[in-house]
PDB file of N, CA, C and O in Angstrom, chain B, residues numbered from 101:
ATOM      1  N   MET B 101     -91.918  15.856   2.008  1.00  0.00           N
ATOM      2  CA  MET B 101     -91.867  14.402   1.674  1.00  0.00           C
ATOM      3  C   MET B 101     -91.321  13.681   0.079  1.00  0.00           C
ATOM      4  O   MET B 101     -91.555  14.511  -0.800  1.00  0.00           O
ATOM      5  N   ALA B 102     -91.016  13.076  -0.199  1.00  0.00           N
ATOM      6  CA  ALA B 102     -90.513  12.594  -1.305  1.00  0.00           C
ATOM      7  C   ALA B 102     -91.730  11.755  -2.397  1.00  0.00           C
ATOM      8  O   ALA B 102     -92.739  11.251  -1.904  1.00  0.00           O
ATOM      9  N   ASP B 103     -91.492  11.714  -3.691  1.00  0.00           N
ATOM     10  CA  ASP B 103     -92.466  11.167  -4.145  1.00  0.00           C
ATOM     11  C   ASP B 103     -92.474   9.375  -4.646  1.00  0.00           C
ATOM     12  O   ASP B 103     -92.011   8.927  -5.695  1.00  0.00           O
ATOM     13  N   SER B 104     -92.954   8.818  -3.850  1.00  0.00           N
ATOM     14  CA  SER B 104     -92.588   7.301  -4.135  1.00  0.00           C
ATOM     15  C   SER B 104     -92.510   6.753  -5.812  1.00  0.00           C
ATOM     16  O   SER B 104     -91.774   5.924  -6.348  1.00  0.00           O
ATOM     17  N   THR B 105     -93.253   7.335  -6.174  1.00  0.00           N
ATOM     18  CA  THR B 105     -93.804   7.218  -7.943  1.00  0.00           C
ATOM     19  C   THR B 105     -92.237   7.386  -8.430  1.00  0.00           C
ATOM     20  O   THR B 105     -91.592   6.458  -8.918  1.00  0.00           O
ATOM     21  N   SER B 106     -91.713   8.758  -8.212  1.00  0.00           N
ATOM     22  CA  SER B 106     -90.560   9.190  -9.252  1.00  0.00           C
ATOM     23  C   SER B 106     -89.284   8.418  -8.609  1.00  0.00           C
ATOM     24  O   SER B 106     -88.359   8.210  -9.394  1.00  0.00           O
ATOM     25  N   THR B 107     -89.148   8.027  -7.443  1.00  0.00           N
ATOM     26  CA  THR B 107     -88.124   7.282  -7.047  1.00  0.00           C
ATOM     27  C   THR B 107     -88.773   6.040  -7.407  1.00  0.00           C
ATOM     28  O   THR B 107     -87.817   5.594  -8.041  1.00  0.00           O
ATOM     29  N   SER B 108     -89.557   5.225  -7.490  1.00  0.00           N
ATOM     30  CA  SER B 108     -89.270   3.819  -7.998  1.00  0.00           C
ATOM     31  C   SER B 108     -89.038   3.877  -9.183  1.00  0.00           C
ATOM     32  O   SER B 108     -88.300   2.992  -9.616  1.00  0.00           O
ATOM     33  N   SER B 109     -89.693   5.174 -10.405  1.00  0.00           N
ATOM     34  CA  SER B 109     -89.411   4.801 -11.752  1.00  0.00           C
ATOM     35  C   SER B 109     -88.024   5.280 -12.005  1.00  0.00           C
ATOM     36  O   SER B 109     -87.596   5.032 -13.132  1.00  0.00           O
ATOM     37  N   ALA B 110     -87.091   6.030 -11.042  1.00  0.00           N
ATOM     38  CA  ALA B 110     -85.798   5.715 -11.391  1.00  0.00           C
ATOM     39  C   ALA B 110     -85.208   4.537 -11.066  1.00  0.00           C
ATOM     40  O   ALA B 110     -84.421   3.969 -11.824  1.00  0.00           O
ATOM     41  N   LEU B 111     -85.594   4.031  -9.760  1.00  0.00           N
ATOM     42  CA  LEU B 111     -85.109   2.777  -9.793  1.00  0.00           C
ATOM     43  C   LEU B 111     -85.052   1.773 -11.146  1.00  0.00           C
ATOM     44  O   LEU B 111     -84.142   1.135 -11.674  1.00  0.00           O
ATOM     45  N   THR B 112     -86.559   1.963 -11.453  1.00  0.00           N
ATOM     46  CA  THR B 112     -86.451   0.712 -12.872  1.00  0.00           C
ATOM     47  C   THR B 112     -85.510   1.727 -14.214  1.00  0.00           C
ATOM     48  O   THR B 112     -85.423   1.315 -15.370  1.00  0.00           O
ATOM     49  N   GLU B 113     -85.168   2.459 -13.956  1.00  0.00           N
ATOM     50  CA  GLU B 113     -84.203   3.014 -15.187  1.00  0.00           C
ATOM     51  C   GLU B 113     -82.572   2.385 -14.959  1.00  0.00           C
ATOM     52  O   GLU B 113     -81.851   1.954 -15.858  1.00  0.00           O
ATOM     53  N   PHE B 114     -82.311   2.454 -13.814  1.00  0.00           N
ATOM     54  CA  PHE B 114     -81.208   1.576 -13.787  1.00  0.00           C
ATOM     55  C   PHE B 114     -80.654   0.115 -14.384  1.00  0.00           C
ATOM     56  O   PHE B 114     -81.344  -0.650 -13.710  1.00  0.00           O
ATOM     57  N   LYS B 115     -80.191  -0.366 -14.863  1.00  0.00           N
ATOM     58  CA  LYS B 115     -80.024  -1.340 -15.720  1.00  0.00           C
ATOM     59  C   LYS B 115     -78.353  -2.013 -15.196  1.00  0.00           C
ATOM     60  O   LYS B 115     -77.344  -1.382 -14.880  1.00  0.00           O
ATOM     61  N   MET B 116     -78.568  -3.430 -15.262  1.00  0.00           N
ATOM     62  CA  MET B 116     -76.913  -3.795 -15.016  1.00  0.00           C
ATOM     63  C   MET B 116     -76.326  -4.025 -16.344  1.00  0.00           C
ATOM     64  O   MET B 116     -76.931  -4.050 -17.415  1.00  0.00           O
ATOM     65  N   VAL B 117     -74.957  -4.204 -16.119  1.00  0.00           N
ATOM     66  CA  VAL B 117     -74.630  -3.541 -17.524  1.00  0.00           C
ATOM     67  C   VAL B 117     -73.878  -5.296 -17.059  1.00  0.00           C
ATOM     68  O   VAL B 117     -73.834  -5.658 -15.883  1.00  0.00           O
ATOM     69  N   SER B 118     -73.491  -5.950 -17.921  1.00  0.00           N
ATOM     70  CA  SER B 118     -72.551  -7.510 -17.894  1.00  0.00           C
ATOM     71  C   SER B 118     -71.492  -7.568 -18.830  1.00  0.00           C
ATOM     72  O   SER B 118     -71.747  -8.284 -19.799  1.00  0.00           O
ATOM     73  N   LEU B 119     -70.661  -7.165 -18.831  1.00  0.00           N
ATOM     74  CA  LEU B 119     -69.424  -6.745 -19.816  1.00  0.00           C
ATOM     75  C   LEU B 119     -68.103  -8.394 -19.307  1.00  0.00           C
ATOM     76  O   LEU B 119     -67.870  -8.943 -18.230  1.00  0.00           O
ATOM     77  N   THR B 120     -67.531  -8.646 -20.850  1.00  0.00           N
ATOM     78  CA  THR B 120     -67.025  -9.750 -20.719  1.00  0.00           C
ATOM     79  C   THR B 120     -65.276  -9.080 -20.454  1.00  0.00           C
ATOM     80  O   THR B 120     -64.833  -7.967 -20.174  1.00  0.00           O
ATOM     81  N   ARG B 121     -64.894  -9.918 -20.619  1.00  0.00           N
ATOM     82  CA  ARG B 121     -63.282  -9.444 -20.065  1.00  0.00           C
ATOM     83  C   ARG B 121     -62.799  -8.856 -21.105  1.00  0.00           C
ATOM     84  O   ARG B 121     -62.010  -7.971 -20.773  1.00  0.00           O
ATOM     85  N   GLU B 122     -62.982  -9.006 -22.683  1.00  0.00           N
ATOM     86  CA  GLU B 122     -62.986  -8.627 -23.714  1.00  0.00           C
ATOM     87  C   GLU B 122     -63.469  -7.539 -23.685  1.00  0.00           C
ATOM     88  O   GLU B 122     -62.694  -6.643 -24.020  1.00  0.00           O
ATOM     89  N   ASP B 123     -64.450  -7.245 -23.417  1.00  0.00           N
ATOM     90  CA  ASP B 123     -65.362  -5.515 -23.644  1.00  0.00           C
ATOM     91  C   ASP B 123     -64.573  -4.467 -23.000  1.00  0.00           C
ATOM     92  O   ASP B 123     -64.147  -3.405 -23.453  1.00  0.00           O
ATOM     93  N   ILE B 124     -64.466  -5.029 -21.782  1.00  0.00           N
ATOM     94  CA  ILE B 124     -63.476  -4.196 -20.500  1.00  0.00           C
ATOM     95  C   ILE B 124     -62.206  -4.135 -21.324  1.00  0.00           C
ATOM     96  O   ILE B 124     -61.682  -3.028 -21.196  1.00  0.00           O
ATOM     97  N   ILE B 125     -61.505  -4.979 -22.160  1.00  0.00           N
ATOM     98  CA  ILE B 125     -59.908  -4.665 -22.358  1.00  0.00           C
ATOM     99  C   ILE B 125     -60.419  -3.826 -23.778  1.00  0.00           C
ATOM    100  O   ILE B 125     -59.649  -2.966 -24.205  1.00  0.00           O
ATOM    101  N   ARG B 126     -61.406  -4.014 -24.335  1.00  0.00           N
ATOM    102  CA  ARG B 126     -61.709  -2.734 -25.295  1.00  0.00           C
ATOM    103  C   ARG B 126     -61.430  -1.294 -25.228  1.00  0.00           C
ATOM    104  O   ARG B 126     -60.794  -0.394 -25.775  1.00  0.00           O
ATOM    105  N   LYS B 127     -62.523  -1.643 -23.933  1.00  0.00           N
ATOM    106  CA  LYS B 127     -63.044  -0.075 -23.659  1.00  0.00           C
ATOM    107  C   LYS B 127     -61.917   0.769 -23.095  1.00  0.00           C
ATOM    108  O   LYS B 127     -61.832   1.965 -23.373  1.00  0.00           O
ATOM    109  N   GLN B 128     -60.951   0.077 -22.212  1.00  0.00           N
ATOM    110  CA  GLN B 128     -59.788   0.342 -21.583  1.00  0.00           C
ATOM    111  C   GLN B 128     -59.036   1.059 -22.886  1.00  0.00           C
ATOM    112  O   GLN B 128     -58.610   2.214 -22.922  1.00  0.00           O
ATOM    113  N   GLN B 129     -58.985  -0.005 -24.015  1.00  0.00           N
ATOM    114  CA  GLN B 129     -57.673   0.394 -25.106  1.00  0.00           C
ATOM    115  C   GLN B 129     -58.203   1.210 -25.596  1.00  0.00           C
ATOM    116  O   GLN B 129     -57.360   2.016 -25.988  1.00  0.00           O
ATOM    117  N   GLU B 130     -59.695   1.689 -25.963  1.00  0.00           N
ATOM    118  CA  GLU B 130     -60.066   3.209 -26.628  1.00  0.00           C
ATOM    119  C   GLU B 130     -60.268   4.507 -25.399  1.00  0.00           C
ATOM    120  O   GLU B 130     -60.576   5.642 -25.764  1.00  0.00           O
ATOM    121  N   ALA B 131     -60.082   4.213 -24.133  1.00  0.00           N
ATOM    122  CA  ALA B 131     -59.902   5.070 -23.210  1.00  0.00           C
ATOM    123  C   ALA B 131     -58.302   5.473 -23.498  1.00  0.00           C
ATOM    124  O   ALA B 131     -58.127   6.670 -23.727  1.00  0.00           O
ATOM    125  N   CYS B 132     -57.525   4.914 -23.508  1.00  0.00           N
ATOM    126  CA  CYS B 132     -55.760   4.958 -23.720  1.00  0.00           C
ATOM    127  C   CYS B 132     -55.810   5.278 -25.152  1.00  0.00           C
ATOM    128  O   CYS B 132     -55.082   6.269 -25.214  1.00  0.00           O
ATOM    129  N   ASP B 133     -56.165   5.073 -26.160  1.00  0.00           N
ATOM    130  CA  ASP B 133     -56.186   5.506 -27.271  1.00  0.00           C
ATOM    131  C   ASP B 133     -57.072   7.073 -27.673  1.00  0.00           C
ATOM    132  O   ASP B 133     -57.002   7.696 -28.732  1.00  0.00           O
ATOM    133  N   SER B 134     -57.692   7.333 -26.729  1.00  0.00           N
ATOM    134  CA  SER B 134     -58.135   8.984 -26.915  1.00  0.00           C
ATOM    135  C   SER B 134     -57.207   9.703 -25.972  1.00  0.00           C
ATOM    136  O   SER B 134     -57.401  10.905 -26.152  1.00  0.00           O
ATOM    137  N   GLN B 135     -56.380   9.536 -25.141  1.00  0.00           N
ATOM    138  CA  GLN B 135     -55.749  10.089 -24.391  1.00  0.00           C
ATOM    139  C   GLN B 135     -54.551   9.940 -25.133  1.00  0.00           C
ATOM    140  O   GLN B 135     -54.262   8.745 -25.071  1.00  0.00           O
ATOM    141  N   LYS B 136     -53.696  10.563 -25.816  1.00  0.00           N
ATOM    142  CA  LYS B 136     -52.176  10.771 -26.612  1.00  0.00           C
ATOM    143  C   LYS B 136     -51.344  11.137 -25.939  1.00  0.00           C
ATOM    144  O   LYS B 136     -50.209  10.674 -26.051  1.00  0.00           O
ATOM    145  N   HIS B 137     -51.669  12.121 -24.997  1.00  0.00           N
ATOM    146  CA  HIS B 137     -50.762  12.191 -23.886  1.00  0.00           C
ATOM    147  C   HIS B 137     -50.010  11.559 -22.829  1.00  0.00           C
ATOM    148  O   HIS B 137     -49.028  11.870 -22.156  1.00  0.00           O
ATOM    149  N   LEU B 138     -50.995  10.311 -22.920  1.00  0.00           N
ATOM    150  CA  LEU B 138     -50.295   9.392 -21.866  1.00  0.00           C
ATOM    151  C   LEU B 138     -49.800   8.115 -22.667  1.00  0.00           C
ATOM    152  O   LEU B 138     -50.400   7.643 -23.633  1.00  0.00           O
ATOM    153  N   ALA B 139     -48.568   7.603 -22.106  1.00  0.00           N
ATOM    154  CA  ALA B 139     -47.748   6.462 -22.454  1.00  0.00           C
ATOM    155  C   ALA B 139     -48.981   5.387 -22.470  1.00  0.00           C
ATOM    156  O   ALA B 139     -49.906   5.299 -21.662  1.00  0.00           O
ATOM    157  N   ARG B 140     -48.665   4.438 -23.865  1.00  0.00           N
ATOM    158  CA  ARG B 140     -49.347   3.282 -23.788  1.00  0.00           C
ATOM    159  C   ARG B 140     -49.203   1.898 -22.886  1.00  0.00           C
ATOM    160  O   ARG B 140     -48.303   1.077 -23.068  1.00  0.00           O
ATOM    161  N   GLN B 141     -50.179   1.785 -21.941  1.00  0.00           N
ATOM    162  CA  GLN B 141     -49.376   0.815 -20.353  1.00  0.00           C
ATOM    163  C   GLN B 141     -50.439  -0.486 -21.260  1.00  0.00           C
ATOM    164  O   GLN B 141     -51.631  -0.341 -21.527  1.00  0.00           O
ATOM    165  N   THR B 142     -49.550  -1.753 -21.601  1.00  0.00           N
ATOM    166  CA  THR B 142     -50.638  -2.858 -21.450  1.00  0.00           C
ATOM    167  C   THR B 142     -50.060  -4.130 -20.580  1.00  0.00           C
ATOM    168  O   THR B 142     -48.832  -4.214 -20.583  1.00  0.00           O
ATOM    169  N   LEU B 143     -50.654  -4.962 -19.961  1.00  0.00           N
ATOM    170  CA  LEU B 143     -50.160  -5.901 -19.064  1.00  0.00           C
ATOM    171  C   LEU B 143     -49.494  -7.472 -19.965  1.00  0.00           C
ATOM    172  O   LEU B 143     -49.311  -8.570 -19.438  1.00  0.00           O
ATOM    173  N   ASP B 144     -49.261  -7.119 -21.332  1.00  0.00           N
ATOM    174  CA  ASP B 144     -48.957  -8.033 -22.000  1.00  0.00           C
ATOM    175  C   ASP B 144     -47.473  -7.964 -21.821  1.00  0.00           C
ATOM    176  O   ASP B 144     -46.975  -8.976 -21.328  1.00  0.00           O
ATOM    177  N   ASP B 145     -47.002  -7.391 -21.994  1.00  0.00           N
ATOM    178  CA  ASP B 145     -45.203  -7.373 -21.178  1.00  0.00           C
ATOM    179  C   ASP B 145     -44.607  -6.621 -19.863  1.00  0.00           C
ATOM    180  O   ASP B 145     -43.456  -6.199 -19.742  1.00  0.00           O
ATOM    181  N   PHE B 146     -45.672  -6.552 -18.893  1.00  0.00           N
ATOM    182  CA  PHE B 146     -45.620  -5.836 -17.955  1.00  0.00           C
ATOM    183  C   PHE B 146     -44.686  -6.254 -17.343  1.00  0.00           C
ATOM    184  O   PHE B 146     -44.831  -7.450 -17.090  1.00  0.00           O
ATOM    185  N   ASP B 147     -43.268  -5.604 -16.770  1.00  0.00           N
ATOM    186  CA  ASP B 147     -42.510  -6.764 -15.838  1.00  0.00           C
ATOM    187  C   ASP B 147     -42.007  -6.020 -14.953  1.00  0.00           C
ATOM    188  O   ASP B 147     -41.010  -5.334 -15.182  1.00  0.00           O
ATOM    189  N   PRO B 148     -42.763  -6.048 -13.538  1.00  0.00           N
ATOM    190  CA  PRO B 148     -42.976  -5.201 -12.610  1.00  0.00           C
ATOM    191  C   PRO B 148     -41.339  -4.765 -12.013  1.00  0.00           C
ATOM    192  O   PRO B 148     -41.197  -3.578 -11.720  1.00  0.00           O
ATOM    193  N   SER B 149     -40.193  -5.643 -11.844  1.00  0.00           N
ATOM    194  CA  SER B 149     -38.781  -5.486 -11.487  1.00  0.00           C
ATOM    195  C   SER B 149     -37.910  -4.469 -12.503  1.00  0.00           C
ATOM    196  O   SER B 149     -36.740  -4.167 -12.271  1.00  0.00           O
ATOM    197  N   LYS B 150     -38.786  -3.913 -13.846  1.00  0.00           N
ATOM    198  CA  LYS B 150     -38.291  -2.931 -14.457  1.00  0.00           C
ATOM    199  C   LYS B 150     -39.296  -1.628 -14.368  1.00  0.00           C
ATOM    200  O   LYS B 150     -39.207  -0.718 -15.192  1.00  0.00           O
ATOM    201  N   VAL B 151     -40.109  -1.617 -13.465  1.00  0.00           N
ATOM    202  CA  VAL B 151     -40.790  -0.329 -13.253  1.00  0.00           C
ATOM    203  C   VAL B 151     -39.826   0.705 -12.035  1.00  0.00           C
ATOM    204  O   VAL B 151     -39.280   0.431 -10.967  1.00  0.00           O
ATOM    205  N   THR B 152     -39.967   1.940 -12.818  1.00  0.00           N
ATOM    206  CA  THR B 152     -39.049   2.635 -11.867  1.00  0.00           C
ATOM    207  C   THR B 152     -39.662   4.030 -11.841  1.00  0.00           C
ATOM    208  O   THR B 152     -40.227   4.269 -12.908  1.00  0.00           O
ATOM    209  N   PRO B 153     -39.737   5.122 -10.876  1.00  0.00           N
ATOM    210  CA  PRO B 153     -40.545   6.013 -11.477  1.00  0.00           C
ATOM    211  C   PRO B 153     -40.018   7.032 -12.692  1.00  0.00           C
ATOM    212  O   PRO B 153     -40.771   7.932 -13.065  1.00  0.00           O
ATOM    213  N   LEU B 154     -39.115   6.915 -13.107  1.00  0.00           N
ATOM    214  CA  LEU B 154     -38.893   7.401 -14.447  1.00  0.00           C
ATOM    215  C   LEU B 154     -39.151   6.791 -15.850  1.00  0.00           C
ATOM    216  O   LEU B 154     -38.728   7.390 -16.838  1.00  0.00           O
ATOM    217  N   ASN B 155     -40.026   5.281 -16.013  1.00  0.00           N
ATOM    218  CA  ASN B 155     -40.559   4.675 -16.684  1.00  0.00           C
ATOM    219  C   ASN B 155     -41.613   6.112 -17.559  1.00  0.00           C
ATOM    220  O   ASN B 155     -42.377   6.848 -16.935  1.00  0.00           O
ATOM    221  N   PRO B 156     -41.356   6.191 -19.120  1.00  0.00           N
ATOM    222  CA  PRO B 156     -42.484   6.944 -19.591  1.00  0.00           C
ATOM    223  C   PRO B 156     -43.868   6.574 -19.309  1.00  0.00           C
ATOM    224  O   PRO B 156     -44.656   7.495 -19.522  1.00  0.00           O
ATOM    225  N   GLU B 157     -44.522   5.195 -18.778  1.00  0.00           N
ATOM    226  CA  GLU B 157     -45.714   5.119 -18.593  1.00  0.00           C
ATOM    227  C   GLU B 157     -46.183   5.774 -17.092  1.00  0.00           C
ATOM    228  O   GLU B 157     -47.343   6.052 -16.788  1.00  0.00           O
ATOM    229  N   ILE B 158     -44.768   5.979 -16.082  1.00  0.00           N
ATOM    230  CA  ILE B 158     -45.222   6.395 -14.862  1.00  0.00           C
ATOM    231  C   ILE B 158     -45.488   7.723 -15.132  1.00  0.00           C
ATOM    232  O   ILE B 158     -46.660   8.093 -15.206  1.00  0.00           O
ATOM    233  N   ILE B 159     -44.300   8.725 -15.334  1.00  0.00           N
ATOM    234  CA  ILE B 159     -44.089   9.581 -15.522  1.00  0.00           C
ATOM    235  C   ILE B 159     -45.030  10.308 -16.358  1.00  0.00           C
ATOM    236  O   ILE B 159     -44.982  11.523 -16.162  1.00  0.00           O
ATOM    237  N   SER B 160     -46.035   9.858 -17.399  1.00  0.00           N
ATOM    238  CA  SER B 160     -46.811  10.667 -18.176  1.00  0.00           C
ATOM    239  C   SER B 160     -48.362  10.806 -17.482  1.00  0.00           C
ATOM    240  O   SER B 160     -49.320  11.485 -17.851  1.00  0.00           O
ATOM    241  N   ARG B 161     -48.215   9.903 -16.353  1.00  0.00           N
ATOM    242  CA  ARG B 161     -49.439   9.796 -15.477  1.00  0.00           C
ATOM    243  C   ARG B 161     -49.402  10.759 -13.980  1.00  0.00           C
ATOM    244  O   ARG B 161     -50.187  10.789 -13.032  1.00  0.00           O
ATOM    245  N   GLN B 162     -48.197  11.461 -14.239  1.00  0.00           N
ATOM    246  CA  GLN B 162     -47.520  11.905 -13.000  1.00  0.00           C
ATOM    247  C   GLN B 162     -48.164  13.429 -12.736  1.00  0.00           C
ATOM    248  O   GLN B 162     -48.076  14.216 -13.678  1.00  0.00           O
ATOM    249  N   ALA B 163     -48.975  14.004 -11.176  1.00  0.00           N
ATOM    250  CA  ALA B 163     -49.326  15.308 -11.413  1.00  0.00           C
ATOM    251  C   ALA B 163     -47.643  16.403 -11.680  1.00  0.00           C
ATOM    252  O   ALA B 163     -46.550  16.242 -11.136  1.00  0.00           O
ATOM    253  N   THR B 164     -47.980  17.234 -12.490  1.00  0.00           N
ATOM    254  CA  THR B 164     -46.736  18.219 -12.786  1.00  0.00           C
ATOM    255  C   THR B 164     -47.147  19.865 -11.475  1.00  0.00           C
ATOM    256  O   THR B 164     -48.154  20.563 -11.357  1.00  0.00           O
ATOM    257  N   MET B 165     -45.676  19.876 -10.691  1.00  0.00           N
ATOM    258  CA  MET B 165     -45.824  21.106  -9.629  1.00  0.00           C
ATOM    259  C   MET B 165     -44.839  22.000 -10.085  1.00  0.00           C
ATOM    260  O   MET B 165     -43.702  21.529 -10.109  1.00  0.00           O
ATOM    261  N   ASN B 166     -44.974  23.171 -10.456  1.00  0.00           N
ATOM    262  CA  ASN B 166     -44.236  23.919 -10.219  1.00  0.00           C
ATOM    263  C   ASN B 166     -44.123  24.796  -9.193  1.00  0.00           C
ATOM    264  O   ASN B 166     -45.182  25.233  -8.745  1.00  0.00           O
ATOM    265  N   ILE B 167     -42.862  25.254  -8.591  1.00  0.00           N
ATOM    266  CA  ILE B 167     -42.412  25.385  -7.635  1.00  0.00           C
ATOM    267  C   ILE B 167     -41.559  26.688  -7.545  1.00  0.00           C
ATOM    268  O   ILE B 167     -40.415  26.323  -7.814  1.00  0.00           O
ATOM    269  N   GLY B 168     -41.556  28.074  -7.289  1.00  0.00           N
ATOM    270  CA  GLY B 168     -41.073  29.330  -7.413  1.00  0.00           C
ATOM    271  C   GLY B 168     -40.250  29.433  -6.295  1.00  0.00           C
ATOM    272  O   GLY B 168     -40.533  29.048  -5.160  1.00  0.00           O
ATOM    273  N   THR B 169     -39.145  30.008  -6.688  1.00  0.00           N
ATOM    274  CA  THR B 169     -38.149  30.385  -5.385  1.00  0.00           C
ATOM    275  C   THR B 169     -37.705  32.117  -5.404  1.00  0.00           C
ATOM    276  O   THR B 169     -37.726  32.838  -6.402  1.00  0.00           O
ATOM    277  N   ILE B 170     -37.434  32.394  -4.442  1.00  0.00           N
ATOM    278  CA  ILE B 170     -37.367  33.928  -4.509  1.00  0.00           C
ATOM    279  C   ILE B 170     -36.510  34.367  -3.552  1.00  0.00           C
ATOM    280  O   ILE B 170     -36.721  34.237  -2.346  1.00  0.00           O
ATOM    281  N   GLY B 171     -35.235  35.053  -4.188  1.00  0.00           N
ATOM    282  CA  GLY B 171     -34.662  35.169  -2.453  1.00  0.00           C
ATOM    283  C   GLY B 171     -32.923  35.827  -3.017  1.00  0.00           C
ATOM    284  O   GLY B 171     -32.404  35.634  -4.116  1.00  0.00           O
ATOM    285  N   HIS B 172     -32.417  36.522  -1.974  1.00  0.00           N
ATOM    286  CA  HIS B 172     -31.253  37.117  -2.315  1.00  0.00           C
ATOM    287  C   HIS B 172     -30.150  36.060  -2.764  1.00  0.00           C
ATOM    288  O   HIS B 172     -30.209  34.845  -2.576  1.00  0.00           O
ATOM    289  N   VAL B 173     -29.173  36.742  -3.371  1.00  0.00           N
ATOM    290  CA  VAL B 173     -27.723  35.507  -3.693  1.00  0.00           C
ATOM    291  C   VAL B 173     -27.467  34.938  -2.696  1.00  0.00           C
ATOM    292  O   VAL B 173     -27.569  35.609  -1.669  1.00  0.00           O
ATOM    293  N   ALA B 174     -27.160  33.910  -2.601  1.00  0.00           N
ATOM    294  CA  ALA B 174     -26.692  33.191  -1.703  1.00  0.00           C
ATOM    295  C   ALA B 174     -27.294  32.782  -0.410  1.00  0.00           C
ATOM    296  O   ALA B 174     -26.709  32.824   0.672  1.00  0.00           O
ATOM    297  N   HIS B 175     -28.466  32.399  -0.604  1.00  0.00           N
ATOM    298  CA  HIS B 175     -29.408  32.175   0.509  1.00  0.00           C
ATOM    299  C   HIS B 175     -30.068  30.647   0.343  1.00  0.00           C
ATOM    300  O   HIS B 175     -30.977  30.098   0.965  1.00  0.00           O
ATOM    301  N   GLY B 176     -29.324  30.247  -0.633  1.00  0.00           N
ATOM    302  CA  GLY B 176     -29.751  28.393  -0.508  1.00  0.00           C
ATOM    303  C   GLY B 176     -30.848  28.394  -1.335  1.00  0.00           C
ATOM    304  O   GLY B 176     -31.725  27.592  -1.013  1.00  0.00           O
ATOM    305  N   LYS B 177     -31.099  29.230  -2.545  1.00  0.00           N
ATOM    306  CA  LYS B 177     -32.376  28.523  -3.065  1.00  0.00           C
ATOM    307  C   LYS B 177     -31.965  27.603  -4.118  1.00  0.00           C
ATOM    308  O   LYS B 177     -32.775  26.712  -4.371  1.00  0.00           O
ATOM    309  N   SER B 178     -30.685  27.630  -4.909  1.00  0.00           N
ATOM    310  CA  SER B 178     -30.044  26.215  -5.171  1.00  0.00           C
ATOM    311  C   SER B 178     -30.251  24.867  -4.749  1.00  0.00           C
ATOM    312  O   SER B 178     -30.592  23.843  -5.342  1.00  0.00           O
ATOM    313  N   THR B 179     -29.931  25.158  -3.473  1.00  0.00           N
ATOM    314  CA  THR B 179     -29.574  23.862  -2.563  1.00  0.00           C
ATOM    315  C   THR B 179     -30.893  23.371  -2.053  1.00  0.00           C
ATOM    316  O   THR B 179     -31.105  22.297  -1.491  1.00  0.00           O
ATOM    317  N   LEU B 180     -31.854  24.443  -2.370  1.00  0.00           N
ATOM    318  CA  LEU B 180     -32.931  23.785  -1.475  1.00  0.00           C
ATOM    319  C   LEU B 180     -33.837  23.160  -2.762  1.00  0.00           C
ATOM    320  O   LEU B 180     -34.403  22.067  -2.743  1.00  0.00           O
ATOM    321  N   VAL B 181     -33.834  23.884  -3.604  1.00  0.00           N
ATOM    322  CA  VAL B 181     -34.392  22.781  -5.229  1.00  0.00           C
ATOM    323  C   VAL B 181     -33.734  21.402  -5.333  1.00  0.00           C
ATOM    324  O   VAL B 181     -34.328  20.332  -5.462  1.00  0.00           O
ATOM    325  N   ARG B 182     -31.954  21.667  -5.228  1.00  0.00           N
ATOM    326  CA  ARG B 182     -31.261  20.432  -5.220  1.00  0.00           C
ATOM    327  C   ARG B 182     -31.663  19.300  -4.426  1.00  0.00           C
ATOM    328  O   ARG B 182     -31.808  18.172  -4.896  1.00  0.00           O
ATOM    329  N   ALA B 183     -31.861  19.638  -3.101  1.00  0.00           N
ATOM    330  CA  ALA B 183     -32.699  18.648  -2.220  1.00  0.00           C
ATOM    331  C   ALA B 183     -33.942  18.034  -2.601  1.00  0.00           C
ATOM    332  O   ALA B 183     -34.325  16.885  -2.822  1.00  0.00           O
ATOM    333  N   VAL B 184     -34.434  19.167  -2.601  1.00  0.00           N
ATOM    334  CA  VAL B 184     -36.209  18.508  -3.192  1.00  0.00           C
ATOM    335  C   VAL B 184     -36.467  17.790  -3.994  1.00  0.00           C
ATOM    336  O   VAL B 184     -37.341  16.934  -3.864  1.00  0.00           O
ATOM    337  N   SER B 185     -35.710  17.971  -5.118  1.00  0.00           N
ATOM    338  CA  SER B 185     -36.212  17.867  -6.710  1.00  0.00           C
ATOM    339  C   SER B 185     -34.814  16.357  -7.078  1.00  0.00           C
ATOM    340  O   SER B 185     -35.157  15.428  -7.808  1.00  0.00           O
ATOM    341  N   GLY B 186     -33.518  16.381  -6.521  1.00  0.00           N
ATOM    342  CA  GLY B 186     -32.753  15.601  -7.114  1.00  0.00           C
ATOM    343  C   GLY B 186     -32.271  16.359  -8.370  1.00  0.00           C
ATOM    344  O   GLY B 186     -31.753  15.552  -9.142  1.00  0.00           O
ATOM    345  N   THR B 187     -32.255  17.500  -8.808  1.00  0.00           N
ATOM    346  CA  THR B 187     -32.263  18.154 -10.232  1.00  0.00           C
ATOM    347  C   THR B 187     -30.914  19.652  -9.574  1.00  0.00           C
ATOM    348  O   THR B 187     -30.974  20.345  -8.558  1.00  0.00           O
ATOM    349  N   ASN B 188     -30.007  19.631 -10.548  1.00  0.00           N
ATOM    350  CA  ASN B 188     -28.979  20.776 -10.404  1.00  0.00           C
ATOM    351  C   ASN B 188     -29.634  21.495 -11.144  1.00  0.00           C
ATOM    352  O   ASN B 188     -30.012  21.050 -12.227  1.00  0.00           O
ATOM    353  N   VAL B 189     -29.959  22.893 -10.714  1.00  0.00           N
ATOM    354  CA  VAL B 189     -30.484  23.643 -11.491  1.00  0.00           C
ATOM    355  C   VAL B 189     -29.573  25.149 -11.738  1.00  0.00           C
ATOM    356  O   VAL B 189     -29.955  26.244 -12.153  1.00  0.00           O
ATOM    357  N   SER B 190     -28.032  24.603 -11.229  1.00  0.00           N
ATOM    358  CA  SER B 190     -26.921  25.223 -11.974  1.00  0.00           C
ATOM    359  C   SER B 190     -26.553  25.400 -13.516  1.00  0.00           C
ATOM    360  O   SER B 190     -25.520  25.985 -13.841  1.00  0.00           O
TER     361      SER B 190
END
């Protein structure tokens, strides 16, 4: 059976944090600045009509998966890769 005093003391340590919009923006900018490998994203100049899967802001946040193919010559490995990725491997 759980000790009620330890449960109540754990609950009293929890504090509500009230952040302003500026605090949230500042924390997001700090998080972005600490991740140099990601392209910077801001809502200041965001235009949804210009967003494509090839934008650096999108590409830098996409998971990367490497897929290898093994097989005999002329059994369709390049054709399969081209069909899946859209990239010509020749």
